[in-house]
C-alpha positions as a printed NumPy array, in Angstrom:
array([[  9.189, -28.379,  33.219],
       [  7.485, -26.75 ,  30.224],
       [  5.474, -29.135,  28.065],
       [  6.772, -27.604,  24.844],
       [  9.503, -25.325,  23.597],
       [  7.265, -22.235,  23.282],
       [  6.417, -22.332,  26.993],
       [  9.975, -23.086,  28.072],
       [ 12.571, -20.862,  29.742],
       [ 14.793, -21.59 ,  26.735],
       [ 12.397, -19.686,  24.468],
       [ 11.347, -17.038,  26.98 ],
       [ 14.757, -16.235,  28.542],
       [ 17.595, -17.822,  26.597],
       [ 17.202, -16.876,  22.95 ],
       [ 19.376, -13.852,  22.243],
       [ 19.317, -11.168,  19.627],
       [ 22.62 , -11.174,  17.737],
       [ 23.282,  -7.51 ,  18.608],
       [ 22.754,  -8.245,  22.316],
       [ 25.179, -11.147,  22.117],
       [ 27.839,  -9.001,  20.474],
       [ 27.335,  -6.235,  23.048],
       [ 27.881,  -8.7  ,  25.917],
       [ 31.12 ,  -9.864,  24.278],
       [ 32.619,  -6.42 ,  23.71 ],
       [ 34.953,  -6.428,  26.769],
       [ 36.521,  -9.734,  25.646],
       [ 36.629,  -8.703,  21.99 ],
       [ 38.547,  -5.537,  22.917],
       [ 41.224,  -7.635,  24.647],
       [ 41.409, -10.288,  21.916],
       [ 41.082,  -7.662,  19.171],
       [ 39.492, -10.329,  16.959],
       [ 35.989, -11.755,  16.717],
       [ 37.404, -14.757,  14.88 ],
       [ 39.774, -15.561,  17.757],
       [ 36.857, -15.347,  20.204],
       [ 34.964, -17.909,  18.125],
       [ 38.06 , -20.113,  17.947],
       [ 38.189, -20.134,  21.759],
       [ 34.542, -21.211,  21.987],
       [ 35.091, -23.854,  19.291],
       [ 38.111, -25.165,  21.187],
       [ 36.22 , -25.577,  24.449],
       [ 33.233, -27.134,  22.654],
       [ 35.731, -29.695,  21.335],
       [ 37.047, -30.167,  24.881],
       [ 33.51 , -30.809,  26.178],
       [ 32.915, -33.255,  23.307],
       [ 36.118, -35.148,  24.168],
       [ 35.225, -35.264,  27.88 ],
       [ 31.758, -36.563,  27.021],
       [ 33.068, -39.242,  24.693],
       [ 35.669, -40.364,  27.24 ],
       [ 32.908, -40.578,  29.871],
       [ 30.683, -42.435,  27.359],
       [ 27.882, -39.876,  27.601],
       [ 25.003, -39.699,  25.119],
       [ 25.289, -36.953,  22.506],
       [ 22.288, -35.151,  24.028],
       [ 24.154, -34.834,  27.35 ],
       [ 27.194, -33.43 ,  25.522],
       [ 24.952, -30.991,  23.627],
       [ 23.337, -29.818,  26.875],
       [ 26.764, -29.27 ,  28.458],
       [ 27.903, -27.274,  25.425],
       [ 24.82 , -25.026,  25.502],
       [ 25.282, -24.417,  29.261],
       [ 28.876, -23.388,  28.526],
       [ 27.799, -21.014,  25.747],
       [ 25.042, -19.544,  27.918],
       [ 27.471, -18.748,  30.704],
       [ 29.878, -16.864,  28.452],
       [ 27.011, -15.155,  26.631],
       [ 26.377, -13.312,  29.89 ],
       [ 29.891, -13.265,  31.418],
       [ 33.435, -12.47 ,  30.377],
       [ 35.951, -15.247,  29.784],
       [ 37.922, -13.826,  32.719],
       [ 35.04 , -14.435,  35.135],
       [ 35.639, -18.191,  35.462],
       [ 38.357, -20.154,  33.685],
       [ 36.803, -22.056,  30.727],
       [ 39.069, -25.009,  31.619],
       [ 37.028, -25.243,  34.847],
       [ 33.635, -24.307,  33.393],
       [ 33.771, -27.039,  30.723],
       [ 33.828, -30.063,  33.087],
       [ 31.368, -28.281,  35.377],
       [ 28.886, -28.097,  32.502],
       [ 29.427, -31.785,  31.753],
       [ 28.917, -32.647,  35.428],
       [ 25.648, -30.68 ,  35.63 ],
       [ 24.321, -31.844,  32.245],
       [ 24.777, -35.505,  33.174],
       [ 22.455, -34.971,  36.135],
       [ 19.876, -32.865,  34.3  ],
       [ 19.659, -35.309,  31.383],
       [ 19.259, -38.178,  33.886],
       [ 22.365, -39.93 ,  32.654],
       [ 23.385, -40.46 ,  36.248],
       [ 25.799, -38.597,  38.455],
       [ 29.408, -38.929,  37.339],
       [ 31.551, -39.768,  40.356],
       [ 33.863, -37.001,  41.516],
       [ 37.011, -39.051,  41.064],
       [ 36.003, -40.262,  37.584],
       [ 35.281, -36.73 ,  36.393],
       [ 38.612, -35.332,  37.557],
       [ 40.61 , -38.327,  36.343],
       [ 38.969, -37.971,  32.931],
       [ 39.809, -34.25 ,  32.799],
       [ 43.44 , -34.975,  33.572],
       [ 43.615, -37.79 ,  30.999],
       [ 41.885, -35.877,  28.198],
       [ 43.977, -32.73 ,  28.724],
       [ 47.194, -34.763,  28.781],
       [ 46.395, -36.993,  25.793],
       [ 44.392, -34.7  ,  23.498],
       [ 44.922, -31.071,  24.51 ],
       [ 48.525, -30.855,  25.685],
       [ 49.25 , -28.616,  22.67 ],
       [ 47.054, -26.01 ,  24.372],
       [ 47.662, -26.831,  28.03 ],
       [ 51.036, -28.559,  28.55 ],
       [ 50.82 , -28.453,  32.365],
       [ 48.894, -30.857,  34.566],
       [ 45.165, -30.104,  34.77 ],
       [ 45.003, -27.786,  37.813],
       [ 41.457, -28.086,  39.199],
       [ 39.955, -30.416,  41.795],
       [ 36.384, -31.404,  42.54 ],
       [ 35.82 , -28.665,  45.153],
       [ 36.395, -26.066,  42.403],
       [ 33.894, -27.848,  40.14 ],
       [ 31.261, -27.888,  42.888],
       [ 31.782, -24.184,  43.576],
       [ 31.664, -23.417,  39.867],
       [ 28.441, -25.431,  39.528],
       [ 26.82 , -23.138,  42.095],
       [ 27.673, -20.049,  40.028],
       [ 26.468, -21.731,  36.837],
       [ 23.11 , -22.618,  38.419],
       [ 22.72 , -19.092,  39.794],
       [ 23.562, -17.47 ,  36.489],
       [ 21.099, -19.659,  34.546],
       [ 18.447, -19.078,  37.232],
       [ 18.074, -22.874,  37.35 ],
       [ 16.72 , -22.872,  33.754],
       [ 18.192, -26.281,  33.022],
       [ 15.816, -28.102,  30.663],
       [ 16.902, -27.79 ,  27.03 ],
       [ 15.265, -28.553,  23.719],
       [ 17.738, -29.685,  21.065],
       [ 17.358, -30.009,  17.264],
       [ 17.781, -33.812,  17.384],
       [ 14.132, -34.526,  18.218],
       [ 12.576, -32.306,  15.509],
       [ 15.059, -33.783,  13.022],
       [ 13.811, -37.271,  13.899],
       [ 10.209, -36.086,  13.497],
       [ 10.92 , -34.596,  10.064],
       [ 12.336, -37.888,   8.855],
       [  9.023, -39.589,   9.547],
       [  7.844, -37.552,   6.546],
       [ 11.073, -38.114,   4.605],
       [ 11.501, -41.861,   4.957],
       [ 12.525, -42.102,   1.287],
       [ 15.465, -39.765,   2.022],
       [ 16.807, -41.624,   5.056],
       [ 20.406, -41.347,   3.793],
       [ 20.248, -37.669,   4.79 ],
       [ 19.563, -38.444,   8.456],
       [ 23.078, -39.324,   9.727],
       [ 24.615, -36.413,   7.827],
       [ 22.056, -33.912,   9.162],
       [ 22.659, -35.278,  12.683],
       [ 26.402, -34.665,  12.341],
       [ 25.754, -31.14 ,  11.071],
       [ 23.64 , -30.484,  14.194],
       [ 26.637, -31.613,  16.268],
       [ 28.828, -29.18 ,  14.322],
       [ 26.307, -26.372,  14.828],
       [ 27.158, -26.451,  18.55 ],
       [ 30.439, -24.755,  17.561],
       [ 28.445, -21.737,  16.348],
       [ 26.045, -19.305,  18.046],
       [ 22.896, -20.702,  16.436],
       [ 21.804, -22.562,  19.592],
       [ 21.645, -19.169,  21.369],
       [ 19.842, -17.385,  18.532],
       [ 17.246, -19.713,  16.988],
       [ 14.629, -22.305,  18.007],
       [ 15.772, -25.934,  17.651],
       [ 13.25 , -26.819,  14.911],
       [ 14.749, -24.121,  12.646],
       [ 18.27 , -25.406,  13.329],
       [ 17.113, -28.934,  12.444],
       [ 15.622, -27.695,   9.168],
       [ 18.775, -25.734,   8.305],
       [ 20.962, -28.783,   8.948],
       [ 18.618, -30.88 ,   6.836],
       [ 18.818, -28.246,   4.098],
       [ 22.643, -28.33 ,   4.149],
       [ 22.638, -32.133,   4.085],
       [ 20.271, -32.152,   1.089],
       [ 22.557, -29.77 ,  -0.828],
       [ 25.638, -31.893,  -0.041],
       [ 23.904, -35.075,  -1.199],
       [ 22.184, -33.302,  -4.124],
       [ 18.673, -34.151,  -2.942],
       [ 15.889, -31.749,  -3.844],
       [ 13.884, -30.802,  -0.732],
       [ 12.775, -27.354,  -1.927],
       [  9.147, -28.329,  -2.301],
       [  9.058, -30.086,   1.078],
       [ 10.701, -27.095,   2.807],
       [  8.225, -24.736,   1.153],
       [  5.364, -26.841,   2.516],
       [  6.796, -26.512,   6.045],
       [  5.718, -22.843,   6.038],
       [  8.784, -21.588,   7.876],
       [ 10.827, -18.407,   7.499],
       [ 13.329, -19.416,   4.814],
       [ 15.42 , -16.314,   5.501],
       [ 16.121, -17.674,   8.992],
       [ 16.884, -21.138,   7.604],
       [ 19.381, -19.593,   5.194],
       [ 20.954, -17.424,   7.924],
       [ 21.476, -20.479,  10.155],
       [ 22.922, -22.326,   7.157],
       [ 25.3  , -19.414,   6.484],
       [ 26.593, -19.49 ,  10.066],
       [ 27.239, -23.238,   9.908],
       [ 28.892, -22.955,   6.489],
       [ 31.072, -20.118,   7.855],
       [ 32.286, -22.581,  10.5  ],
       [ 33.244, -25.088,   7.784],
       [ 35.018, -22.316,   5.878],
       [ 36.981, -21.358,   9.003],
       [ 37.99 , -24.997,   9.566],
       [ 39.468, -25.23 ,   6.059],
       [ 42.377, -22.917,   6.885],
       [ 42.552, -23.273,  10.672],
       [ 45.25 , -25.454,  12.226],
       [ 44.096, -25.561,  15.838],
       [ 47.171, -27.37 ,  17.153],
       [ 49.419, -24.607,  15.823],
       [ 47.247, -21.574,  16.574],
       [ 45.2  , -22.16 ,  19.71 ],
       [ 48.042, -21.828,  22.212],
       [ 48.764, -18.265,  21.066],
       [ 45.051, -17.389,  21.061],
       [ 44.578, -18.719,  24.604],
       [ 47.56 , -16.633,  25.694],
       [ 45.625, -13.512,  24.661],
       [ 42.423, -14.663,  26.389],
       [ 41.318, -12.561,  29.379],
       [ 42.774, -14.346,  32.396],
       [ 40.548, -15.392,  35.29 ],
       [ 41.516, -16.007,  38.878],
       [ 42.6  , -19.551,  39.728],
       [ 39.379, -20.117,  41.66 ],
       [ 36.004, -18.956,  40.391],
       [ 35.087, -15.361,  41.073],
       [ 31.422, -14.591,  41.506],
       [ 29.848, -13.409,  38.22 ],
       [ 28.667,  -9.791,  38.442],
       [ 24.939, -10.605,  38.399],
       [ 25.351, -13.335,  41.029],
       [ 27.561, -11.114,  43.164],
       [ 24.892,  -8.432,  43.174],
       [ 22.303, -10.938,  44.387],
       [ 24.597, -12.238,  47.104],
       [ 25.723,  -8.884,  48.428],
       [ 24.498,  -8.493,  51.976],
       [ 23.153, -12.069,  52.05 ],
       [ 26.239, -14.259,  52.053],
       [ 29.951, -13.885,  52.684],
       [ 32.026, -13.387,  49.564],
       [ 33.672, -16.441,  48.044],
       [ 37.426, -16.083,  48.167]])
């Protein structure tokens, strides 16, 4: 495990350039014919992961790790590679182990999936949840392969807490900035920027909302304010989208357009290339 973010696989392998991210998404965007609909799909499944985590009583850091794993997978693979309805609980299952929350029992995970889909997401998936634990375990293998076992994540929560040691007089900003970090998981910023910049951007947004002047303090941080403002713009764009977006009415039609995977996971292209000649194909 790297001792700090700058030595970590997250910094060295898993921060994308925005153009690279868009290029990877082109096959899905051509089918959906809408970048906004693509983002709505990712937002929807981030909400699904959040609901699974809350039902399982996981810490927010575990939920955040699961969400970033999910976003990493689809940053490098098409939505048709593995069904996001299967990938979401797989990410939760793996994150709970990596973050040392404890292994979620197989039966509890699948029961929770069935309950959450039925009670909270039936507007998007009216049928019974179709997957069983053997599919999750197979999917976990592909997820580990694709991430090259780069599992340790640095989140913005810790730098945010450190910043508030210097801003004790502005402690009313802390819970709001924390919630904005949670919201930022519905955007691409976790794939594009270091966590300390995301924390500062969320703190900046919180200060504007509560009309607190942190300009001088931010200037003294000696960070790239253009990046802080770009992160802020992406988060604010999410809030703007939410203003006019009725997920319960729209998401079913958007998911209908989504590239359809096989019922069981198919090996991602990069994993398949590694396996060719070494192992039998997964059917």
